[in-house]
N, C-alpha and C positions, 0 to 999 in steps of 0.2 A: 776660825778665820774666814770671813766673806771672799769670793772666787777675784773681789774687787783685788781685795787687798793685799791675794798673794800674787796677780798678774802685779802690782804696786811695789812689792817684792823684788820680786825675780827680775823685773825692767832694771831697779834701783841697782840690782844686785851685776848688771851684763852691765851699766851705765859705768860699774868702779870698776870694773877688769875689763870694759874699754880704753880706759885711762893709763891702766901700761900698759907698753907698748909693746916689752915681753911675751904678753898675755893671751894678743888677740889671734897671731896665730896658731895658738894652740884656742881657745876659742870656736874659731873660726873650725877648725877640721874638729873639733866636737862636734858641734853643730851641724857640720854635713856626715858626720857619719848618725848621729841623731836620726837624722831622715834619710837617708839609706835601707835596705834592703835589708841591712844586718841593723836596722834598727834593737832591735827587744834582744841582738848578744851585748850591744852598746850600755846595752841598760844595765845591762845582765853584772857587763867586767866593773860599769862604773860604780854600783853598789858596793863591790867585790873593794875596787881602791878605798872606797867612802869610809868602809869598814877594817881598812890596813890591810886585806889582803892582798894575794897576786894573781889579777886578772888569769883568768885560760886565755890561752895563744887560738885563739880563734882561726885565727887568720891563714897558720902557720899548716898549711900540706902536707902529708906523713910521705904518702904515695898515692899513684896515682890506678884501680886499677877497672881492664876492662875485656872483656869475651873475645877472643882470635887466637892466632894462629890454631890448632889441632881442636881447637873446641867452638867451635861455630855453629852449630845446627841442634836439636834435644839428642838426636842418634846418638852424637858425641859422648853426651852425661853419660856417662854407664865405663867411659874409656876418661872421663875429670876423677872419680868418684873414687876408682881405682889408682890411679897416679897419683895422687894425691893420700891416699892412703888412709882415706876418715873412715873413724870408725868411730857408732855408737854406746851408751851406755846403752840400751836399753836390747842390744844383741841385733843379727847379719837381718831378722826381720823388718825393721826399722830401720837400715840404710834404703833397705828394695823400697820402704814406703814414701824414704826422704828424696830419692833420687827420682820416684815417679812425681813429688814436686818440686824438680828441678826442672822437669821436662816441660812442667808446665810454663815455670821462669820465661827460660831460654827462646820459646815460641812467641813472647811480649817481647823482647829487647835487641831495640836496633844496635845489630853488632858493628863495633867501631865505636861507640856511643863512652867517653872517658867518664869517672867516678874520682872525685879527690875524696879521699880515706881522711880519715882527723881519728889523734884517740885522744882518750880524756879518762883522767882516774876522777873517781866517784866522787871523791870530795872536792872534787875541780866540780864537779856539774851541780853536789848537793848544796856547794857551798862553805858544811863540814867536814871539821876532821872525827867520819865516825865512818859507822858500819852504811850499809843505803839498800835497801829492798830494790828488784828488778825492778817493779813497778815508779819506784821513787826516780830511780838513773834517769827509765823512758821517760819518764813523762817532765823532767828536768832538762831532755837533751831536746824534749820536742819542743818547752819551749824560746831555745833560742834558737830553734832552725833546725838543727839536723837531722839527720830524718836514718833510720834504722836501713840496717844489711841486707838485701837478698839472698836465699839460701844460696847462689851460687859462690858466691862471694869468699866464702869459705872453704871448702875444694881447693875454688881458682888459686885465693891467695895462697895458701900452700906451698903449691908451688911454684911460685914467683919468689916469697921471702924464702928463699934459702941461707939465705946468712943468717937468720934470724940470730940475737945472742942467748949463748946458752944459761938458760933460769928461765928467762922470760914469758913467760905468759901475759896472752891476751888473749879476750872477751868481745865476743860476738853477737849484738842478743839480736834476731828476730824474732816472728811473730806468727803462729799457724793455728787461724781459731784463736781458739782461747788459747791457746797455750801457748808459753814462751819460751822459744830454741838459744839453744845459746853453746856455742862453738870454740873452744875452747882452742889453739893454735899456739903451740908454746913447741918447745925444746928443752928437755932433757939429756944433759953428755952430749951425746953425738947424737940421738937420737928426737927425729922432729915427728909433731906428730901435730894430727889435729882430731880433732875429738867432740862427738855432737850429743847435746844433755837436752833431755824436755826438764824445765825448771817449771817451778811454783812462782807467784810476781809478790811474795812474800819472804821468799830463803835472801838473805845476806847478804853484803861479798865483803871485804878487807873494803879501807879508804883506800889502801895505794892501788885496787885491783883495776886495772888499762881495758880503758872498751873500745871499740872499733869502731865510727859513727859515719855518714857521709853527711860532707861538706856540701849542700847547694851551691849552685853553680851561677851567678848574678849575669855571668857576659854570653 
């Protein structure tokens, strides 16, 4: 089909919709969303809706996180790591290396700046009820405008999220050089934990696995 015919068809569809008063407000709202900073997400959500799938709730902020309180400078990193109980699958030596990385991150943080965190399941992101690799998860998140969290957010979130429901586990994916870093933030019975692990990009997770990302602010 030529471009001219496509545009003629689109114009005809829009004209028909405009003749239905109840559709006018909805169409205007949709066009505004498709012309916003979050256009990639709304296209993604519209495609899911047309496939009769539930679009993810991109605009629902789960919680806000910021650095402050007793953890304001790189010198406080050791306290942050210790207070959160952060552990590593690769032993204490890996925690020392991660602490050094956190110090680098904190030197670049504008204190008082807030970050909006959102939670997505693997199936929300890839659009299918199946296992997905870290590479797929991150690529899908990037495509709809989400950002990966910084490493310091894992121990800070562990301290902030004391009322986590029993049995819940959240995954926070970051990246250092070529390695995918996954922080497991969860609660088993009364025990809260945050576990650091280096994972391969092809490692797969269950479709209901919950991932934490940053939703960029547009205002």
